[in-house]
N, CA, C and O atoms as CSV, one atom per row, in Angstrom:
chain,resi,resn,atom,element,x,y,z
A,1,ARG,N,N,61.448,88.809,77.959
A,1,ARG,CA,C,62.617,89.512,77.152
A,1,ARG,C,C,63.894,89.509,77.893
A,1,ARG,O,O,64.741,90.356,77.607
A,2,GLU,N,N,64.128,88.566,78.891
A,2,GLU,CA,C,65.287,88.255,79.471
A,2,GLU,C,C,65.921,87.064,78.844
A,2,GLU,O,O,65.437,85.946,79.021
A,3,LEU,N,N,67.029,87.264,78.089
A,3,LEU,CA,C,67.607,85.995,77.371
A,3,LEU,C,C,68.883,85.407,78.588
A,3,LEU,O,O,69.419,86.181,79.381
A,4,GLN,N,N,69.149,84.147,78.527
A,4,GLN,CA,C,70.101,83.617,79.301
A,4,GLN,C,C,70.509,82.428,78.687
A,4,GLN,O,O,69.703,81.657,78.166
A,5,VAL,N,N,71.790,82.227,78.723
A,5,VAL,CA,C,72.525,81.184,78.129
A,5,VAL,C,C,72.912,80.398,79.363
A,5,VAL,O,O,73.680,80.956,80.147
A,6,VAL,N,N,72.468,79.131,79.650
A,6,VAL,CA,C,72.900,78.459,80.922
A,6,VAL,C,C,73.646,77.059,80.430
A,6,VAL,O,O,73.431,76.407,79.407
A,7,ASP,N,N,74.545,76.829,81.444
A,7,ASP,CA,C,75.380,75.451,81.447
A,7,ASP,C,C,74.567,74.668,82.554
A,7,ASP,O,O,74.644,74.922,83.756
A,8,PHE,N,N,73.838,73.758,82.035
A,8,PHE,CA,C,73.079,72.807,83.073
A,8,PHE,C,C,73.898,72.095,83.970
A,8,PHE,O,O,73.694,71.959,85.176
A,9,HIS,N,N,75.098,71.523,83.129
A,9,HIS,CA,C,75.951,70.684,84.132
A,9,HIS,C,C,76.724,71.492,85.062
A,9,HIS,O,O,77.081,70.897,86.079
A,10,LYS,N,N,77.037,72.607,84.957
A,10,LYS,CA,C,77.626,73.322,86.095
A,10,LYS,C,C,76.544,74.265,86.765
A,10,LYS,O,O,76.899,74.969,87.711
A,11,GLN,N,N,75.345,74.301,86.347
A,11,GLN,CA,C,74.305,74.941,86.979
A,11,GLN,C,C,74.575,76.457,87.096
A,11,GLN,O,O,74.309,77.091,88.117
A,12,LYS,N,N,75.098,76.977,86.031
A,12,LYS,CA,C,75.418,78.542,86.023
A,12,LYS,C,C,75.035,79.029,85.006
A,12,LYS,O,O,74.917,78.303,84.018
A,13,ILE,N,N,74.730,80.380,84.938
A,13,ILE,CA,C,74.421,81.176,83.663
A,13,ILE,C,C,75.688,81.780,83.224
A,13,ILE,O,O,76.452,82.496,83.872
A,14,ILE,N,N,75.780,81.357,81.980
A,14,ILE,CA,C,76.932,81.851,81.175
A,14,ILE,C,C,77.143,83.546,80.660
A,14,ILE,O,O,78.124,84.289,80.695
A,15,LYS,N,N,75.683,83.747,80.163
A,15,LYS,CA,C,75.545,85.026,79.678
A,15,LYS,C,C,74.177,85.443,79.821
A,15,LYS,O,O,73.326,84.564,79.690
A,16,SER,N,N,73.776,86.703,80.082
A,16,SER,CA,C,72.309,86.916,80.042
A,16,SER,C,C,72.167,88.584,79.292
A,16,SER,O,O,73.074,89.415,79.310
A,17,TYR,N,N,71.065,88.743,78.784
A,17,TYR,CA,C,70.933,90.071,78.247
A,17,TYR,C,C,69.291,90.242,78.185
A,17,TYR,O,O,68.518,89.310,77.961
A,18,THR,N,N,68.920,91.570,78.420
A,18,THR,CA,C,67.607,91.892,78.275
A,18,THR,C,C,67.295,92.723,77.169
A,18,THR,O,O,67.778,93.844,77.005
A,19,MET,N,N,66.376,92.094,76.307
A,19,MET,CA,C,66.148,92.707,75.206
A,19,MET,C,C,65.125,93.853,75.197
A,19,MET,O,O,64.299,93.922,76.107
A,20,LYS,N,N,65.149,94.803,74.151
A,20,LYS,CA,C,64.272,96.032,74.304
A,20,LYS,C,C,63.311,95.516,73.493
A,20,LYS,O,O,62.348,96.266,73.652
A,21,ARG,N,N,63.009,94.645,72.695
A,21,ARG,CA,C,62.222,94.099,71.717
A,21,ARG,C,C,61.786,92.816,72.087
A,21,ARG,O,O,62.580,92.152,72.753
A,22,LYS,N,N,60.666,92.304,71.794
A,22,LYS,CA,C,60.137,90.875,71.926
A,22,LYS,C,C,60.872,89.980,70.912
A,22,LYS,O,O,60.884,90.328,69.732
A,23,VAL,N,N,61.465,88.883,71.290
A,23,VAL,CA,C,62.093,88.129,70.247
A,23,VAL,C,C,60.959,86.814,69.702
A,23,VAL,O,O,60.642,85.886,70.446
A,24,VAL,N,N,60.536,86.941,68.505
A,24,VAL,CA,C,59.763,86.011,68.009
A,24,VAL,C,C,60.358,84.741,67.518
A,24,VAL,O,O,59.594,83.776,67.529
A,25,TYR,N,N,61.497,84.559,67.114
A,25,TYR,CA,C,62.164,83.504,66.739
A,25,TYR,C,C,63.611,83.289,67.073
A,25,TYR,O,O,64.411,84.201,66.864
A,26,TYR,N,N,63.997,82.147,67.576
A,26,TYR,CA,C,65.630,82.222,67.724
A,26,TYR,C,C,66.155,80.749,67.336
A,26,TYR,O,O,65.507,79.705,67.405
A,27,LYS,N,N,67.530,80.922,66.897
A,27,LYS,CA,C,68.144,79.859,66.554
A,27,LYS,C,C,69.777,79.927,66.764
A,27,LYS,O,O,70.410,80.967,66.582
A,28,TRP,N,N,70.339,78.756,67.148
A,28,TRP,CA,C,71.851,78.671,67.197
A,28,TRP,C,C,72.289,78.623,65.707
A,28,TRP,O,O,71.964,77.663,65.009
A,29,ILE,N,N,73.014,79.639,65.223
A,29,ILE,CA,C,73.733,79.646,64.213
A,29,ILE,C,C,75.093,79.207,63.861
A,29,ILE,O,O,75.620,79.009,62.766
A,30,SER,N,N,75.516,79.109,65.035
A,30,SER,CA,C,77.054,78.407,65.004
A,30,SER,C,C,77.258,77.964,66.736
A,30,SER,O,O,76.408,78.174,67.601
A,31,THR,N,N,78.353,77.432,66.913
A,31,THR,CA,C,78.445,76.949,68.224
A,31,THR,C,C,78.454,78.072,69.479
A,31,THR,O,O,78.382,77.748,70.664
A,32,THR,N,N,78.562,79.507,68.969
A,32,THR,CA,C,78.710,80.352,69.946
A,32,THR,C,C,77.749,81.635,69.461
A,32,THR,O,O,77.820,82.714,70.050
A,33,THR,N,N,76.966,81.445,68.484
A,33,THR,CA,C,76.135,82.637,68.155
A,33,THR,C,C,74.446,82.233,67.850
A,33,THR,O,O,73.941,81.378,67.122
A,34,LEU,N,N,73.996,83.018,68.543
A,34,LEU,CA,C,72.454,82.709,68.643
A,34,LEU,C,C,71.787,84.004,67.772
A,34,LEU,O,O,72.013,85.156,68.144
A,35,GLY,N,N,71.036,83.753,66.709
A,35,GLY,CA,C,70.172,84.468,65.879
A,35,GLY,C,C,68.911,84.645,66.436
A,35,GLY,O,O,68.216,83.716,66.849
A,36,LEU,N,N,68.573,85.929,66.457
A,36,LEU,CA,C,67.337,86.572,67.287
A,36,LEU,C,C,66.648,87.319,66.248
A,36,LEU,O,O,67.198,88.239,65.644
A,37,VAL,N,N,65.226,86.870,65.987
A,37,VAL,CA,C,64.615,87.589,65.047
A,37,VAL,C,C,63.315,88.383,66.047
A,37,VAL,O,O,62.625,87.712,66.815
A,38,THR,N,N,63.161,89.693,65.904
A,38,THR,CA,C,62.171,90.393,66.598
A,38,THR,C,C,61.028,90.729,65.510
A,38,THR,O,O,61.092,90.198,64.402
A,39,HIS,N,N,60.152,91.471,65.784
A,39,HIS,CA,C,59.086,91.749,64.865
A,39,HIS,C,C,59.577,92.692,63.856
A,39,HIS,O,O,58.971,92.835,62.794
A,40,SER,N,N,60.688,93.368,64.147
A,40,SER,CA,C,61.243,94.431,63.121
A,40,SER,C,C,62.727,94.137,62.576
A,40,SER,O,O,63.059,94.399,61.420
A,41,SER,N,N,63.554,93.586,63.498
A,41,SER,CA,C,64.906,93.150,63.023
A,41,SER,C,C,65.346,91.833,63.365
A,41,SER,O,O,64.706,91.049,64.066
A,42,VAL,N,N,66.704,91.571,62.732
A,42,VAL,CA,C,67.234,90.318,63.230
A,42,VAL,C,C,68.740,90.733,63.655
A,42,VAL,O,O,69.520,91.474,63.056
A,43,PHE,N,N,68.905,90.042,64.848
A,43,PHE,CA,C,70.179,90.262,65.631
A,43,PHE,C,C,70.828,88.925,65.704
A,43,PHE,O,O,70.270,87.832,65.611
A,44,HIS,N,N,72.237,89.206,65.906
A,44,HIS,CA,C,73.050,87.975,66.664
A,44,HIS,C,C,73.575,88.346,67.986
A,44,HIS,O,O,73.774,89.523,68.289
A,45,TRP,N,N,73.788,87.413,68.733
A,45,TRP,CA,C,74.157,87.552,70.028
A,45,TRP,C,C,75.311,86.608,70.462
A,45,TRP,O,O,75.030,85.504,70.928
A,46,SER,N,N,76.432,86.955,70.341
A,46,SER,CA,C,77.674,85.982,70.741
A,46,SER,C,C,77.761,85.671,72.161
A,46,SER,O,O,77.686,86.589,72.978
A,47,ILE,N,N,77.913,84.466,72.531
A,47,ILE,CA,C,78.204,83.988,74.032
A,47,ILE,C,C,79.700,84.085,74.144
A,47,ILE,O,O,80.212,83.666,75.182
A,48,ALA,N,N,80.461,84.588,73.200
A,48,ALA,CA,C,81.714,84.821,73.316
A,48,ALA,C,C,82.101,86.232,73.288
A,48,ALA,O,O,81.648,86.915,72.369
A,49,GLY,N,N,82.811,86.729,74.090
A,49,GLY,CA,C,83.185,88.226,74.156
A,49,GLY,C,C,82.252,88.970,74.743
A,49,GLY,O,O,81.809,88.529,75.803
A,50,SER,N,N,81.718,90.257,74.235
A,50,SER,CA,C,81.135,91.357,74.907
A,50,SER,C,C,79.440,90.961,74.964
A,50,SER,O,O,78.953,89.998,74.372
A,51,ASN,N,N,78.992,91.530,75.462
A,51,ASN,CA,C,77.323,91.256,75.967
A,51,ASN,C,C,76.315,91.667,74.987
A,51,ASN,O,O,75.138,91.310,75.015
A,52,SER,N,N,76.897,92.507,74.044
A,52,SER,CA,C,75.877,93.376,73.222
A,52,SER,C,C,75.480,92.558,72.084
A,52,SER,O,O,76.065,91.519,71.779
A,53,LEU,N,N,74.285,93.131,71.340
A,53,LEU,CA,C,73.763,92.472,70.183
A,53,LEU,C,C,74.301,92.915,69.112
A,53,LEU,O,O,74.901,93.968,69.325
A,54,THR,N,N,74.354,92.505,67.873
A,54,THR,CA,C,74.708,92.949,66.509
A,54,THR,C,C,73.488,92.874,65.813
A,54,THR,O,O,72.934,91.790,65.626
A,55,ARG,N,N,72.977,94.059,65.371
A,55,ARG,CA,C,71.784,94.178,64.263
A,55,ARG,C,C,72.367,93.771,63.166
A,55,ARG,O,O,73.465,94.266,62.912
A,56,LYS,N,N,71.878,92.920,62.376
A,56,LYS,CA,C,72.084,92.511,61.038
A,56,LYS,C,C,71.178,93.208,59.935
A,56,LYS,O,O,71.728,93.723,58.961
A,57,PHE,N,N,69.942,93.228,60.059
A,57,PHE,CA,C,69.411,93.968,59.002
A,57,PHE,C,C,68.050,93.981,59.688
A,57,PHE,O,O,67.835,93.434,60.770
A,58,ASP,N,N,67.030,94.737,58.875
A,58,ASP,CA,C,65.545,95.088,59.445
A,58,ASP,C,C,64.798,94.046,58.633
A,58,ASP,O,O,65.258,93.633,57.568
A,59,LEU,N,N,63.511,93.570,59.190
A,59,LEU,CA,C,62.807,92.728,58.515
A,59,LEU,C,C,61.923,93.720,57.545
A,59,LEU,O,O,61.642,94.858,57.920
A,60,LEU,N,N,61.491,93.186,56.226
A,60,LEU,CA,C,60.697,93.987,55.313
A,60,LEU,C,C,59.416,93.930,56.031
A,60,LEU,O,O,59.136,93.131,56.925
A,61,HIS,N,N,58.620,94.912,55.522
A,61,HIS,CA,C,57.127,95.189,55.989
A,61,HIS,C,C,56.316,94.171,55.392
A,61,HIS,O,O,55.230,93.963,55.933
A,62,GLU,N,N,56.674,93.394,54.233
A,62,GLU,CA,C,56.085,92.267,53.760
A,62,GLU,C,C,55.706,91.170,54.838
A,62,GLU,O,O,54.668,90.512,54.903
A,63,LEU,N,N,56.777,91.141,55.641
A,63,LEU,CA,C,56.420,89.943,56.603
A,63,LEU,C,C,55.676,90.178,58.028
A,63,LEU,O,O,55.674,89.362,58.949
A,64,GLU,N,N,55.050,91.437,58.034
A,64,GLU,CA,C,54.280,91.653,59.007
A,64,GLU,C,C,53.057,90.868,58.853
A,64,GLU,O,O,52.401,90.864,57.811
A,65,GLY,N,N,52.684,90.044,60.154
A,65,GLY,CA,C,51.450,89.371,60.001
A,65,GLY,C,C,51.757,87.942,59.702
A,65,GLY,O,O,50.853,87.108,59.740
A,66,TYR,N,N,53.124,87.577,59.372
A,66,TYR,CA,C,53.558,86.238,59.335
A,66,TYR,C,C,54.299,85.651,60.703
A,66,TYR,O,O,55.009,86.322,61.453
A,67,ALA,N,N,54.005,84.390,60.841
A,67,ALA,CA,C,54.755,83.873,61.806
A,67,ALA,C,C,55.995,83.273,61.375
A,67,ALA,O,O,55.966,82.372,60.537
A,68,ILE,N,N,57.299,83.768,61.962
A,68,ILE,CA,C,58.474,83.539,61.442
A,68,ILE,C,C,58.759,81.831,62.094
A,68,ILE,O,O,58.640,81.455,63.260
A,69,THR,N,N,59.115,81.127,61.023
A,69,THR,CA,C,59.216,79.744,61.151
A,69,THR,C,C,60.700,79.022,61.013
A,69,THR,O,O,60.873,77.824,61.237
A,70,ASN,N,N,61.790,79.983,60.590
A,70,ASN,CA,C,62.959,79.428,60.412
A,70,ASN,C,C,64.015,80.711,59.959
A,70,ASN,O,O,63.702,81.632,59.205
A,71,TYR,N,N,65.052,80.563,60.476
A,71,TYR,CA,C,66.213,81.558,59.889
A,71,TYR,C,C,67.501,80.907,59.693
A,71,TYR,O,O,67.933,79.985,60.384
A,72,HIS,N,N,68.092,81.463,58.683
A,72,HIS,CA,C,69.414,80.566,57.949
A,72,HIS,C,C,70.361,81.748,57.606
A,72,HIS,O,O,70.021,82.851,57.176
A,73,VAL,N,N,71.766,81.252,57.913
A,73,VAL,CA,C,72.983,82.234,57.514
A,73,VAL,C,C,73.749,81.289,56.613
A,73,VAL,O,O,73.824,80.091,56.885
A,74,ASP,N,N,74.186,81.695,55.789
A,74,ASP,CA,C,75.515,80.880,55.022
A,74,ASP,C,C,76.680,81.161,55.916
A,74,ASP,O,O,76.724,82.113,56.695
A,75,LYS,N,N,77.701,80.192,55.737
A,75,LYS,CA,C,78.779,80.296,56.432
A,75,LYS,C,C,79.644,81.402,56.573
A,75,LYS,O,O,80.308,81.514,57.604
A,76,LYS,N,N,79.726,82.320,55.567
A,76,LYS,CA,C,80.449,83.431,55.437
A,76,LYS,C,C,79.674,84.851,55.872
A,76,LYS,O,O,80.149,85.980,55.992
A,77,GLN,N,N,78.491,84.439,56.039
A,77,GLN,CA,C,77.548,85.459,56.682
A,77,GLN,C,C,77.448,86.493,55.648
A,77,GLN,O,O,77.364,87.696,55.894
A,78,ASN,N,N,77.460,85.995,54.540
A,78,ASN,CA,C,77.039,87.073,53.386
A,78,ASN,C,C,75.727,86.962,53.126
A,78,ASN,O,O,75.258,87.998,52.655
A,79,TRP,N,N,74.935,86.044,53.267
A,79,TRP,CA,C,73.487,85.666,53.009
A,79,TRP,C,C,72.783,85.453,53.977
A,79,TRP,O,O,73.306,84.650,54.749
A,80,PHE,N,N,71.601,85.898,54.354
A,80,PHE,CA,C,70.653,85.733,55.403
A,80,PHE,C,C,69.164,85.477,54.909
A,80,PHE,O,O,68.646,86.150,54.018
A,81,ALA,N,N,68.532,84.443,55.571
A,81,ALA,CA,C,67.062,84.344,54.988
A,81,ALA,C,C,66.356,84.078,56.377
A,81,ALA,O,O,66.766,83.414,57.329
A,82,VAL,N,N,65.290,84.716,56.238
A,82,VAL,CA,C,64.039,84.593,57.295
A,82,VAL,C,C,62.861,84.120,56.416
A,82,VAL,O,O,62.635,84.480,55.260
A,83,GLN,N,N,62.159,83.260,57.156
A,83,GLN,CA,C,61.004,82.522,56.696
A,83,GLN,C,C,59.956,82.678,57.250
A,83,GLN,O,O,59.972,82.476,58.464
A,84,GLY,N,N,58.816,83.037,56.699
A,84,GLY,CA,C,57.495,83.295,57.604
A,84,GLY,C,C,56.415,82.363,56.674
A,84,GLY,O,O,56.433,81.928,55.523
A,85,ILE,N,N,55.448,82.299,57.836
A,85,ILE,CA,C,54.255,81.413,57.073
A,85,ILE,C,C,52.853,82.338,57.591
A,85,ILE,O,O,52.911,82.894,58.688
A,86,SER,N,N,51.859,82.437,56.912
A,86,SER,CA,C,50.763,82.856,57.054
A,86,SER,C,C,49.573,82.080,56.514
A,86,SER,O,O,49.662,81.342,55.533
A,87,ASN,N,N,48.305,82.310,57.293
A,87,ASN,CA,C,46.991,81.734,57.010
A,87,ASN,C,C,46.181,82.956,56.719
A,87,ASN,O,O,45.883,83.831,57.532
A,88,LYS,N,N,45.844,82.896,55.371
A,88,LYS,CA,C,45.089,84.256,54.919
A,88,LYS,C,C,43.716,83.409,54.204
A,88,LYS,O,O,43.920,82.438,53.476
A,89,ASN,N,N,42.601,83.799,54.443
A,89,ASN,CA,C,41.469,83.406,53.684
A,89,ASN,C,C,41.516,81.587,53.592
A,89,ASN,O,O,41.143,80.913,52.632
A,90,ASP,N,N,41.957,81.200,54.593
A,90,ASP,CA,C,42.035,79.621,54.911
A,90,ASP,C,C,43.049,78.880,53.749
A,90,ASP,O,O,42.913,77.731,53.328
A,91,LYS,N,N,44.058,79.816,53.366
A,91,LYS,CA,C,45.105,79.393,52.549
A,91,LYS,C,C,46.434,79.732,53.276
A,91,LYS,O,O,46.600,80.847,53.770
A,92,SER,N,N,47.401,78.738,53.339
A,92,SER,CA,C,48.669,78.925,53.751
A,92,SER,C,C,49.551,79.387,52.738
A,92,SER,O,O,49.767,78.750,51.707
A,93,SER,N,N,50.160,80.692,53.064
A,93,SER,CA,C,51.214,81.094,52.096
A,93,SER,C,C,52.574,81.383,52.908
A,93,SER,O,O,52.521,81.700,54.096
A,94,GLY,N,N,53.692,81.271,52.275
A,94,GLY,CA,C,54.966,81.346,52.691
A,94,GLY,C,C,55.632,82.587,51.986
A,94,GLY,O,O,55.490,82.834,50.788
A,95,LEU,N,N,56.408,83.370,52.906
A,95,LEU,CA,C,57.274,84.434,52.626
A,95,LEU,C,C,58.876,84.147,53.101
A,95,LEU,O,O,59.197,83.603,54.158
A,96,LEU,N,N,59.756,84.625,52.110
A,96,LEU,CA,C,60.894,84.358,52.810
A,96,LEU,C,C,61.699,85.924,52.429
A,96,LEU,O,O,61.474,86.418,51.324
A,97,GLN,N,N,62.483,86.529,53.253
A,97,GLN,CA,C,63.185,87.487,53.225
A,97,GLN,C,C,64.648,87.063,52.858
A,97,GLN,O,O,65.274,86.446,53.719
A,98,LEU,N,N,65.173,87.302,51.813
A,98,LEU,CA,C,66.508,87.154,51.441
A,98,LEU,C,C,67.429,88.431,51.496
A,98,LEU,O,O,67.122,89.434,50.850
A,99,TYR,N,N,68.509,88.383,52.239
A,99,TYR,CA,C,69.196,89.728,52.607
A,99,TYR,C,C,70.541,89.240,52.186
A,99,TYR,O,O,70.954,88.097,52.385
A,100,SER,N,N,71.221,90.242,51.558
A,100,SER,CA,C,72.696,90.354,51.008
A,100,SER,C,C,73.448,91.437,51.780
A,100,SER,O,O,73.332,92.660,51.706
A,101,ALA,N,N,74.391,90.548,52.678
A,101,ALA,CA,C,75.042,91.615,53.691
A,101,ALA,C,C,76.042,92.580,52.587
A,101,ALA,O,O,76.186,93.789,52.764
A,102,LYS,N,N,76.558,91.980,51.673
A,102,LYS,CA,C,77.610,92.782,50.363
A,102,LYS,C,C,76.830,93.838,50.187
A,102,LYS,O,O,77.183,94.926,50.642
A,103,LYS,N,N,75.704,93.700,49.536
A,103,LYS,CA,C,74.740,94.612,48.906
A,103,LYS,C,C,73.817,95.621,49.913
A,103,LYS,O,O,73.478,96.760,49.592
A,104,LYS,N,N,73.529,95.051,51.022
A,104,LYS,CA,C,72.692,95.639,51.980
A,104,LYS,C,C,71.583,95.824,51.328
A,104,LYS,O,O,71.209,96.988,51.184
A,105,ILE,N,N,70.876,94.864,50.838
A,105,ILE,CA,C,69.642,94.766,50.295
A,105,ILE,C,C,68.778,93.653,50.485
A,105,ILE,O,O,69.411,92.599,50.533
A,106,SER,N,N,67.452,93.515,50.619
A,106,SER,CA,C,66.611,92.615,50.854
A,106,SER,C,C,65.713,92.374,49.658
A,106,SER,O,O,65.360,93.309,48.938
A,107,GLN,N,N,65.315,91.022,49.430
A,107,GLN,CA,C,64.025,90.954,48.549
A,107,GLN,C,C,63.103,89.720,49.411
A,107,GLN,O,O,63.496,88.713,49.999
A,108,ALA,N,N,61.857,90.218,49.225
A,108,ALA,CA,C,60.906,89.173,49.278
A,108,ALA,C,C,60.262,88.202,48.369
A,108,ALA,O,O,59.634,88.616,47.393
A,109,ILE,N,N,60.378,86.878,48.632
A,109,ILE,CA,C,60.126,85.877,47.741
A,109,ILE,C,C,59.076,84.868,48.049
A,109,ILE,O,O,59.363,84.002,48.876
A,110,PRO,N,N,57.962,84.863,47.525
A,110,PRO,CA,C,57.120,83.738,47.977
A,110,PRO,C,C,57.729,82.280,47.960
A,110,PRO,O,O,58.107,81.670,46.960
A,111,ALA,N,N,57.749,81.861,49.222
A,111,ALA,CA,C,58.481,80.529,49.347
A,111,ALA,C,C,58.139,79.952,50.953
A,111,ALA,O,O,57.675,80.639,51.862
A,112,PHE,N,N,58.439,78.765,51.009
A,112,PHE,CA,C,57.806,78.076,52.326
A,112,PHE,C,C,59.194,77.785,53.031
A,112,PHE,O,O,59.306,77.931,54.248
A,113,ALA,N,N,60.281,77.357,52.213
A,113,ALA,CA,C,61.528,76.978,52.800
A,113,ALA,C,C,62.718,77.154,52.016
A,113,ALA,O,O,62.720,76.892,50.813
A,114,ALA,N,N,63.882,77.645,52.714
A,114,ALA,CA,C,65.204,77.889,52.101
A,114,ALA,C,C,66.254,77.231,52.911
A,114,ALA,O,O,66.028,76.818,54.048
A,115,THR,N,N,67.483,77.128,52.284
A,115,THR,CA,C,68.529,76.885,52.966
A,115,THR,C,C,69.921,77.294,51.938
A,115,THR,O,O,69.819,77.389,50.715
A,116,PHE,N,N,71.169,77.502,52.677
A,116,PHE,CA,C,72.399,77.429,52.079
A,116,PHE,C,C,73.206,76.522,52.017
A,116,PHE,O,O,73.331,76.061,53.152
A,117,THR,N,N,73.906,75.941,51.222
A,117,THR,CA,C,74.762,75.086,50.886
A,117,THR,C,C,75.977,74.988,50.241
A,117,THR,O,O,75.796,75.215,49.045
A,118,LEU,N,N,77.112,74.757,50.485
A,118,LEU,CA,C,78.055,74.541,49.590
A,118,LEU,C,C,78.511,73.292,48.972
A,118,LEU,O,O,78.990,72.353,49.609
A,119,SER,N,N,78.322,73.326,47.553
A,119,SER,CA,C,78.534,72.062,46.867
A,119,SER,C,C,79.796,72.144,46.065
A,119,SER,O,O,80.121,73.211,45.545
A,120,LEU,N,N,80.460,71.150,45.954
A,120,LEU,CA,C,81.659,71.019,45.189
A,120,LEU,C,C,81.339,70.158,43.885
A,120,LEU,O,O,80.761,69.077,43.999
A,121,ILE,N,N,81.666,70.583,42.838
A,121,ILE,CA,C,81.494,69.883,41.409
A,121,ILE,C,C,82.701,69.389,40.640
A,121,ILE,O,O,83.523,70.038,39.992
A,122,HIS,N,N,82.612,68.081,40.866
A,122,HIS,CA,C,83.992,67.604,39.966
A,122,HIS,C,C,83.836,67.252,38.709
A,122,HIS,O,O,82.876,66.535,38.429
A,123,ILE,N,N,84.699,67.657,37.740
A,123,ILE,CA,C,84.476,67.493,36.291
A,123,ILE,C,C,85.512,66.511,35.840
A,123,ILE,O,O,85.570,66.175,34.658
């Protein structure tokens, strides 16, 4: 439950934090922010500034029993996606939680993968 960001070149701990909940998945979502997924919520932890976590949203109960396999955030942090996979009755199933920060609502979608991208269409 102890999180540490370490600069191996300088052999120095840059930042540390003790989580109250077990982290089941983590991923760098920018050069300074780590996305952390627990069994119940998603947090962001910035290595710049204060040492506190920011809770982004809670996981849907539908993801209980799923192993979290990925986490994505769009560049403006308006959309978030947590991906999970489960084996039930010898059959793999994927579930995606899509969260809108603007509307503060989530939706569970049967899926194995998701990503956000910005595309420019020239006419």
